[in-house]
N, C-alpha and C positions, 0 to 999 in steps of 0.2 A: 570143186568138191574134192575131198580126199580120194585118192586112187582106190578102186575096188580091190579087195584082198587078192583077187585072181591076177591083178595086174602088177602088184607089188613084187619086187624081185625075188621073193621067196620061191616063186615058180621057177625062175631061172636056176636057182641053186639046187632045186630038187630034180629038174629035168636034165641038167648038164653034169658032166663029171666035175668033182670038186675043184680040180686044178684049173678048170676053164674060167672060173670066176676071177682068177688072177692073171692067166696068160692070154685070154682072148682079147684082141685089141678092141677098143671102143670106137665105133664108127662115127660117133657124134663129133662135130667140129665146132663146138661152142667157143665163143671168144675167150671165155674164162674157164680155167681149170680149177676146180675146188681143191682145198687143202688135202682132201683125201687122196685125190689122184696124184698130186705133187708128192705126197709122202711115199706112195707106193712106187712112183717112177724115179724119184730123185733122192729120197731121204729114208729109204727103208731101213737103213742101219739104225735108225732111232728106235725101232721096235723089234728088229731081229734078235733072236736069243732072249727075248723078254716075255714075261707073263703080262698080258695086256688086259686092263679093264677099260671098258668103252662106255661112255655116256652118249647115248644116241637115241634116235627114234626113226620113224619112217622117212624123215627128210634127209637122213644121212646116206645119200646116194651119190654114185658117180654120174657122169653125163649120159651113160647108157641105162641108168635106172637100177644099177646093181648096188645092193646094200653094203655099207661099210663093214658090217660084221662078216658078211660072206667073203668080201674081198680080203679081209685080214685073216680069216680062218684058212683061206686058200693060199696064203703067202708062206713059203717055206721059212721055217725058223721062228714063226710067230705063233704064240699060243694064247688065244683069247680065253680068259678064265672067268670073266664076269661082264655082264651088261648092266647098265644103270639107266632107267627110264625116267624122263621128266614128266611134267603134267601132260595129260592126255594119253600116257602110256606109250609102249614101244610102237604100236600101230598108229598112234595119233588119233584114234577114233573115239576115245572116252570123252564124255562131256566135260566142259571146263569146270574145275573145282572138284570133280569127282575123285574120291580116294582110289589110288591105283595100287593093286596088289602085286606082290612079287610072284615069280613063277619061273618058267623056263621057255626059251625061244624054241619053237617047234622045228624050225629049219636047221639051226646050227647045234641045238642041244645045250647051248650055253645058259647058265642060270641068269635070270633077270631080277635085279633088285630095284624096287620102286623107290624113287626119290620124291614122291608126291603122295603122302599119306601119313603113316605113322612116323616117318622120318623124312627129312628134306636133304640130308647129306649122307654119303657113305660112312658107315661106322668103321672103327679100327679093325673089327673082325672081317668086314667085307673087303678091306684093302690088304689084309695080311698076306695073301698070296699074289698080290699085284705088284709088278715092278714099275710099271708106268701106266698112268691113267690118261686116256684120250677123251677128247670132247669133240663130237661131230653132230651138230644140230643146227638147222636153219632157223634164224631168229627173224623178227619183223621190224626191229629198229625202234621199239617203243619201250619205255621204262616199265609200264605195268605188266608187260608180257613176261612170264616167269622163267623162260628158258635160260636167259643169261644169269639169273640169280641162282638157278641150279648149278650153272657153271661156276659161279663165284663160291658157292658153298662146297662144291666138289673140290675146287682148288684149295680151299682152306683145310678141308679134311685130308687131302693128299699132302699138303704141307706139314700138317701135324704128324702124319705118318712117315714123313721123310721120303715121300714119293713125288716125282715131277708130274705136272699136268701139261699135256701136249694138246693144244687147240688146233684142230684142222679147220682152217678158216673158211668162211662162206660170206657171200655178199650181204650188205645191208640193203634189203629190197627197196627201201624208200629213199635211197641215196645216203652215202656216208659223208656228204658235204653239207647237209642241211641239219640244223639244230634249232629246236623250239622248246619253249616252256621253261618253267623254273626248276630248281633243284628240290630235293625232298629233305625235310627236316628230320632229325633223329627220332622224334616222338611218333612219327607216322610210318616208320620203315617196317615193311613186312616182305614176304616173298614176292610182292608186286613192286618192290623197290627197296633194295637193301643198302644202297650207297648213293652218294649225292651226284647223280647224273641228271641231265635234262630229260624232259618227257620224251621228246624225239631226240635221241642221244647222239646221232651222227657218227657212229663208229661201226666197224665190223666186230663180230664177237672176239676175234683175235686181238684187235686193237683195244677193245674194252678190257680184255684180260690183261694185256700189257700195262694199261693205265692203272688198273686196280693193284697189280703187283708192284709196279714202279712207284706208286705213291704210298705204298705201305698199307693201303686199305685192306688188302688181302695178303697175308704172309704165306708165300708159297713159291716154289720153283716153277714159274709159268713160262712155257715155251710155245711158240706159234709156228705152224707150217703155213706160210702165206699162200694165197692163190697166185696164179699167173694170169696176165691179161686183164686184170681188174683195175678200174679207175674209180676214184671216189664219187665222181658225178654220175655214175651209171645207175639207171633204174634196173630192176631185176630183169625186165624183159629185153634189156640191151646186153645181157651177159651171155646169151645163148644157152643158158641152163634151163632145163624144163621146170615149170612151176609145179610144186607139190604143196598142197594146202598144209601149212604147219599145224593147224588145228581145225576142228570141224566148221568153225564160223569165220575163219580167215580164208575165204575161198578163192580170192584173186588179189592181184596187186592193188587194185583200187581200194579194196577193203582194208588192206594193210596200211595204205596211205591215210585213210580216214580214221583208223583206229586210235591214234594218239589223242584225238579230240572227242570222238563219239564214245570212247571208253568211259567218260564222265557219267554217262547215263546209266551205267551199270550200278551206280550208287544211288539211284533214284527209283521212284515208283513208276516212272515211265518206261516203256519198252525201248530197248536199244536195237530192236529188229531181230533178236534171237527168236527162232521158231517161224520166221518168215523167209521169203525168197531173197531178202536183202539184209541179212544180219550185219550189224555195225555199219550200215550205209543208210539206215532209216531210223527214225524215232517216232513213237506214237503212244496213244493211250485212248481208252474208251471215252475219256472226258475231253479229248483234244478235238472237239467238234468245230472249232474255229481254225482248223488246219489251213484252209485256203487263205484266210487273212494273215495267219502267222507266216505263211510262205511269202506273201507280198511284203510283209514287214521285213523279213530277213533279206529278201532280194533288194529291197530299197537301201540296205546297208552298203551294198556294192562290194562285198567281200571278194577278194581277188580269186579267180580260178574256180568259182563254185556257184551253183544256183540251187534253189530249193523248189520242190514240187509237192503239192498236196495230193494224196491218194487215199485209198482204203486197202487194207491187206489182211488176209487171214493169218492167224497165229496158231502154231501147233500146240496141242495140249502139253502141259508141263512147263510152259514158259509164262512170263507175265502176260495177262489177258489171254491165256491159252484157251483155244477152242472158240474164239470170237473173231469177228472181222472188225477191225478198228481203224479210225482215222490215223494217218501217218504222214510224216514229212520225209520225203526222199532227199538225200543230199547227193547231188549230181556233180561230179568232177568235170569241169569244162576245160581246165588247163592245169595239168598236174604240176607244171613247173612254177606256177604262180601261187598255188593254194598253200595256205598255212593252216594245217588241220587242227592244231591246238586252239588257235583263235576261232576257227569255225565252230568247234565243239563248245567253247565258252560262250560265244554269242548265241548259239542255238539254245543253250541251257538258260541264258538270261531271258530270251524272248518267251520261252515256254513257261518259265517261272513267273515272269511278269504277268502273263495272261492267266495263269492258273496257280496262284500262290497257295490256295488251300488244297489243291489236288496233288501238286508235285511235292512229294515227300523225299527226304534224304535219309540214308542210313547214318547211324551215329558217327561213324569214323570213315565211312567209305569214300566220301569226296576228298577228304584230307589225304588218305592213303593213295589215292589216284593222282591228285593234283600236286601233292607235296606238302601242303600246309593249310592253314585256316583262311588264307587270303581270298581264295575263290569264293568260298561260302559267304564271306563278308561282302565281297563285291557284288554278289548276286542279290544280297539283301538290301543294298544301298538303293535309295530312291532314284538316283541319277545314273545313266549309263556311263558317265564319266569315270566312275569308280572302276568299272571293268576295263575301260580304255587305259587307265593308269596302271592297272595290274598287268595288262598285256605288255605295256611298255617296259615295266620293271622286269617281267619275264624275259623280254628280248635282251636286256642288259645282262641278266644272269646267264642266259644261254650263250651269249658272246664270250663272257669271261670263262665259262666252263669250256667252251670250244678251244680257246687259246690254251687252257691248261692241258688239254689232251694232245696238242700238236706234237710234242716230242715222241709220242707213241704211235703216230700214224705209220702205216706200212705201204701206202699206195699213193700214186700221183693223182692230180686233179682229174 
């Protein structure tokens, strides 16, 4: 769950002298130092004497839980003049898709501009007094998650204003050496996927920024402060960094792993588990009365690293089937190194649709915007499961080609 406000490093900034946020050593000895710490320890010249704009939220922390904004404000010669908040707001507590308002950070006093609401990118006026724009946000490694697209739009705006974007890199929590799913066609691109990357895109935010800039997809002066101690094959819990839920429903690493596949259910009339104790790790509906049989059918597929369990679960009011207790299918990760979450989500969607063709409804564009094109909808409508098998094979080929295209922009060893 997201950290309670009392535990977020605002308290540290308020209780300690301002300089301590910069000078006090961090006792944490995690294997990985995030780009924020590397910047302040080794590359502070990049921001000293500069007016800094910072795209960040509650995940922009050092290993001791101190916020990037507080660390920067306390750094001599650095003037933080603007903060920019992505989806879910600066605190990360807002509901997904909720419009975020601009305001002021109560701890630092720095103005906060929302990049999820009336506008999705900084305006020229917002960047007028900024010399360098920084990005420090923890992503989940899946294309439909909006944070990296906020980064891309901020880079484009900075480029148009003649200002550099400096990405303070962070891990890909579900491994930067795993790529799954097809690319997204231009007709379906939105803030849940602006450029042709795979569904599970297999890069850190800094590497993705380098790829976008290097391929000309984003015209900007993109620079990256890499992490130290990071390897591409690391899961987040192997980095030594504390887990902070990047949004209210991505509460743990297992949820982040399942998200690239279970996100498909966001575009349907079935619940993706929001409002339950297992958001994005379960799917269900009042009409899914055959959940035990569906679980048996799914388990018989022998999908690697995962099993399915039938249950019933209460749903919080305000969500799909809110205020009711409904049948659900839990997706249980048995071996995270073997699971292919995109395929898991696609097979789960096919089984539910086959059993309930009249009940499972789709948003007009939602499935295409999440999967990348019309092929998944067509495969689900086909009478034979062979259509989905063929699509997953095609996605594997696309993912492999995309991965090779990103290789020149990698920053970290295997």
